[in-house]
Residue, then its C-alpha position, 0 to 999 in steps of 0.5 A: m053635746k049634752l046627753l041626758i042619762s036616765t039614771y039616779n045612780r051616781k056610781k053608774l053615771f061616773e062609770i058612764k062618764r069614764i067610758l064616754a070621756a073621749f067624746h068630750w060630751h056633757l052628761i047629766d043624770l036625773a038628780g036635778v029633774t023634778p018631779r021625779v021620773v018614775v018608769e015601771e020596768n015591767a018588760p021581760t028583757f034588758k032591752g025592753n026595760a032600756m027602751l021603756k026608760a028612754r022613751a018615757l024620758s024622751r017624751r018628757f024632754p023631746s029636744q034632748v038626746v036621751v040615753a037609758d040602759d038596763s043591765g044585770l047579772v045572769v046565772p044560767t044555772l039559776g034559770g037566768r036569775p038575778g037577770i032583770h031583777s039584779s038591782r032589787f034581787s033581795g028587795e026593793k031597797k036595792i042594797d048591793v051587799e044583800n043582793i050579793a048575799k042572796l046570790l051566794l046563798l043560792m049558789r053555795n053548793l054549785k061548783g066549776s062550770r055551774r058557777r058561770a055567769y055573764f053581765c048583760c047591758a042594753v042601751a037605748i037611745a031616744h030623741k023626740g019621743r022615739i027610739i032611734k038605736i039599741a046597743e047590747a053587749r055581754v061580758y062572761g065570767r064566773i061567780a066567786v065563792r065570797p066577795q073580794g075587793r072594794t071598788g065598783f058597785g053591784y055584783d062587782p065583788v063576786f064577778i070574775p071575768r073570763g081570763y082573770a082570777k080576780t073580781f071586777a072589784v079587785l081589778g079596779a075601774r081601769v081593767k073593768d072599763s076595758m072589757s065590761h058589758r057597759t063599756k061595749a054597749f055604751l061605746q056602740a051608742g057613743y059612735f052612733i050618736r057622734r055619727r047622727f048628731c055631731r057632723 
């Protein structure tokens, strides 16, 4: 079974490969696709943007099973920011350390429950140009006062999941993969694909 994953982010692809490893599928990203697939992510929700990406890629490759996700960090005290703009919170260059710096600056005077946050992931599956499944999941926690750890990517150095005292970047891939928003959403997607295409 081959899945076309709508991403150019190799770190995200490796994480998805770990999550779906038990299915023994061949996952490929967009690195070798030319011309480059460009989708304007202008929907107001993670679900909407995941659907835009999945549908666009599926129309270009209708015979493939296409999987696209959109995910990000939501801080209710900041009105939901960074939200759907998580990867480009500090600018279009999508630099993790700059996104984190901006987030911590905005939260510098917030304490206790006002530092609560959650990661959200929406996964859209498309085939023959149409969406056939949506999966969504969240993981709750809080934002650390300073970055901690060296593993993962994105906001992992400042996100402390509920029930833990360390960030995802300190806890490492094994712990993160056991509970993350992306794990929950992609496993839902994986079970659906297996039922639908692997009989």
